[in-house]
Structures are given as C-alpha cells and as structure tokens.
C-alpha positions in Angstrom: 13.2 -2.8 18.6 10.8 -5.7 18.5 10.0 -7.7 15.4 6.3 -6.9 15.8 7.0 -3.2 15.7 9.0 -3.7 12.5 6.1 -5.7 11.0 3.5 -3.1 12.1 5.6 -0.3 10.6 5.9 -2.2 7.3 2.1 -2.6 7.2 1.6 1.1 8.1 4.0 2.0 5.2 1.7 0.0 3.0 -1.3 2.0 4.2 0.4 5.3 3.8 1.8 4.4 0.4 -1.7 3.7 -0.8 -3.0 6.9 0.8 -0.2 9.0 -0.7 -0.9 7.6 -4.2 -4.6 8.4 -3.8 -3.7 12.0 -2.9 -1.3 12.3 -5.9 -3.7 10.8 -8.5 -6.6 13.0 -7.2 -4.5 16.1 -7.6 -2.3 15.4 -10.6 -3.7 12.2 -12.2 -0.2 10.7 -11.9 1.8 8.5 -9.6 4.9 6.2 -9.8 4.0 3.0 -11.6 6.4 1.0 -9.3 4.7 2.3 -6.1 1.2 1.6 -7.7 2.3 -1.9 -8.6 3.5 -2.7 -5.1 0.1 -1.7 -3.7 -2.0 -3.6 -6.2 0.2 -6.7 -6.0 -0.3 -6.8 -2.2 -4.0 -7.6 -2.8 -3.0 -11.0 -4.2 -0.5 -11.9 -1.5 -2.7 -14.3 0.4 0.0 -16.7 1.7 3.0 -14.5 2.3 6.1 -15.9 4.0 6.4 -12.8 6.1 5.1 -9.2 6.3 7.5 -7.8 3.8 6.6 -10.6 1.3 3.2 -9.0 1.0 4.9 -6.1 -0.8 7.2 -8.2 -3.0 9.9 -9.0 -0.4 12.0 -5.9 -1.1 12.2 -2.8 1.2 12.7 -0.6 -1.9 9.2 -1.3 -3.0 7.9 0.5 0.1 10.2 3.5 -0.1 7.3 5.9 -0.9 5.2 4.5 2.0 8.1 4.6 4.5 9.1 8.2 3.7 5.5 9.3 3.7 4.8 7.6 7.0 7.9 9.3 8.5 7.0 12.7 7.1 3.3 12.7 8.0 3.7 11.4 11.6 6.6 13.9 12.2 5.1 17.1 10.8 1.6 17.2 9.3 2.2 20.8 8.2 1.5 20.6 4.5 -2.0 20.2 3.2 -1.1 17.1 1.3 0.2 15.5 4.6 -3.1 16.3 6.3 -5.0 14.7 3.4 -2.8 11.6 3.4 -3.2 11.2 7.2 -7.0 11.6 6.9 -7.1 8.8 4.2 -4.9 6.5 6.3 -7.0 6.9 9.4 -10.2 6.5 7.4 -8.9 3.3 5.9 -8.1 1.9 9.4 -11.6 2.8 10.5 -13.2 1.1 7.5 -11.1 -2.0 7.9 -12.4 -2.3 11.5 -16.0 -2.2 10.2 -15.2 -4.7 7.4 -13.7 -7.1 9.9 -17.1 -7.5 11.5 -18.8 -8.3 8.1 -17.8 -11.8 7.2 -20.1 -12.0 4.2 -18.5 -8.9 2.6 -15.0 -10.3 3.4 -16.0 -13.5 1.6 -17.2 -11.5 -1.5 -14.1 -9.4 -1.6 -11.8 -12.5 -1.3 -13.7 -14.3 -4.0 -13.7 -11.3 -6.4 -10.0 -10.7 -5.9 -9.3 -14.4 -6.5 -11.3 -14.2 -9.8 -9.1 -11.3 -10.8 -5.9 -13.3 -10.5 -6.1 -14.5 -14.1 -6.2 -10.9 -15.3 -3.3 -10.0 -13.1 -1.2 -12.9 -14.3 -2.1 -12.3 -18.0 -1.9 -8.5 -18.2 0.2 -7.4 -15.1 -0.7 -5.6 -11.9 -1.2 -2.1 -13.3 -3.1 -2.9 -16.5 -6.2 -0.8 -17.0 -8.4 -3.9 -17.0 -7.2 -5.1 -13.6 -7.4 -1.7 -12.1 -11.0 -1.3 -13.3 -11.9 -4.7 -12.0 -10.4 -4.0 -8.5 -12.1 -0.6 -8.5 -15.4 -2.2 -9.1 -14.8 -4.6 -6.2 -14.4 -1.5 -3.9 -17.5 0.2 -5.3 -19.6 -2.9 -4.8 -18.5 -3.6 -1.3 -16.6 -1.2 0.9 -18.1 1.9 -0.6 -21.6 0.7 0.5 -20.7 1.4 4.1 -22.2 4.6 5.6 -18.7 5.7 6.5 -17.1 6.7 3.2 -13.7 8.2 2.3 -14.2 11.6 0.7 -11.3 12.1 -1.7 -10.2 15.7 -2.2 -8.7 16.8 -5.5 -9.2 18.3 -8.9 -12.7 17.5 -10.1 -11.7 17.3 -13.8 -9.0 14.7 -12.9 -11.3 12.7 -10.6 -14.0 12.6 -13.2 -11.8 10.6 -15.6 -12.9 7.0 -15.1 -9.3 5.6 -15.2 -8.3 7.9 -12.4 -11.4 7.1 -10.3 -10.7 3.4 -10.8 -7.1 3.8 -9.7 -8.2 5.7 -6.5 -10.7 2.9 -5.7 -8.2 0.1 -6.4 -5.7 1.9 -4.1 -8.2 2.3 -1.4 -8.9 -1.4 -1.6 -5.1 -2.0 -1.4 -5.0 0.3 1.6 -7.6 -1.8 3.3 -5.5 -4.9 2.6 -2.6 -3.2 4.5 -4.9 -2.3 7.3 -5.8 -6.0 7.7 -2.1 -6.8 7.8 -1.4 -4.1 10.3 -4.1 -5.5 12.6 -2.8 -9.0 12.1 0.7 -7.9 13.2 -0.7 -6.4 16.4 -1.3 -2.8 15.2 -3.9 -0.9 17.1 -5.0 2.8 17.0 -4.2 3.4 20.6 -0.8 1.8 20.3 0.0 4.0 17.3 -0.7 7.1 19.4 1.4 5.8 22.3 4.2 4.5 20.2 4.3 7.2 17.6 8.0 8.2 18.2 9.0 4.5 18.1 7.1 4.0 14.8 8.8 7.2 13.3 12.2 5.9 14.4 11.6 2.4 12.9 10.2 3.9 9.6 13.3 6.1 9.3 15.6 3.1 9.9 13.7 1.0 7.3 13.6 3.9 4.9 17.4 4.3 5.0 17.8 0.6 4.3 15.4 0.9 1.4 17.3 3.8 -0.1 20.6 2.0 0.3 19.2 -1.2 -1.4 18.3 0.9 -4.4 21.9 2.0 -4.9 23.7 -1.3 -3.9 
C-alpha cells in the first residue's frame, strides 16, 4: 500500500473521530477525554513532521477514529453510523468552501494562534479553550450558507458546554479535512478506493490496539 494512502487514511480517521465525538456528545453529552484531546490538539499542529504527528505521533490516539472509519465505510446500518457519515461528508464539503476563502482562513489561523496560550496554560480540553475554539467556529465557518445540522437530544445540545464541544470538534474536523486534501485525498478517490481505505484502516487499527497493550 502506498504511503499516500496511509496518510490519507490517518487524516480520514481524524475526520471520523471528530464526527463520532460530535454524535456522542449530541446524544449523551459525553465522550472519551483522550479522543477529544487528540482532536483539539490537532488544531495547534501547524508544523508537523508527518501526518501522524498532527495527532500526537501515536496511532493509539486515533483508535476511535480508525475503528469508526472502518465500521462506517463497511456497514452504515446503524443510525449513529449514518449520522457520523453525514457529519464527515459535510465537513469535507465545508472545507472545500473554506479553501476558497483566504480571508476566513487567515482569521481562523490567527484566532487559533491566539488560543495557544490558553492551551499551553490550561490544557487541550479545558472549558475555556473549548469555548474559545467553539466561538471561532461560530464566527467563521458557521456563517456559510451550507451548515451542519447536528442531530441529538435537545436538552443536551442546549447546554452551552456541550454546544461548545460540538463546535470545537467540528473545527477540528475541518482541520483533518485540510490535512486529507493536502495528502491527496479527494471525494471521488474515496468512492473508488473505498475497499483499500477500509483495509488500510483495519491494519492501522490493529496496530493501534497492539500499541495500547505493549
């Protein structure tokens, strides 16, 4: 398998991890802190040594994304799989629009850079940072006519801390979409190479699981 397919699959795992966490928070108000931290941390990886370095350099940090990617592309039988796929495809479409808006890209880059101090001082999943990143999404990407409609429990989504997490994760999902495009990822290739992507995701997922128990 080519190196580019591996890199594209890692970036897709980042997209699907963010999408899966959005689905979990919207329906239960909870998700794994470690998976959330991986997504949020990726926003600050502006000079990575390689694709995996965007997510902390360890496959285990993308375990949730890799398993979700494999499951969703293979089956799509559960309602939650359908929702995750919808979020992932919507993020890819939004990133394509964002790529053509240099001014908005500059604003997002500047705002994230300003948030670095909060991240270094409080950590990647602190309420202050999540709220900050959520507002970046609200002020920029959510102003597009194309918006992601998040399904879930209204009482859960009405809680500001949950809404902020959802927005911050959508922003992180966009970051992974940027990475996916940079590594050669394209929507038509994803359709044509779906089985190859599933195979690569399974292989990487098995390695990620082994690394946890080593």
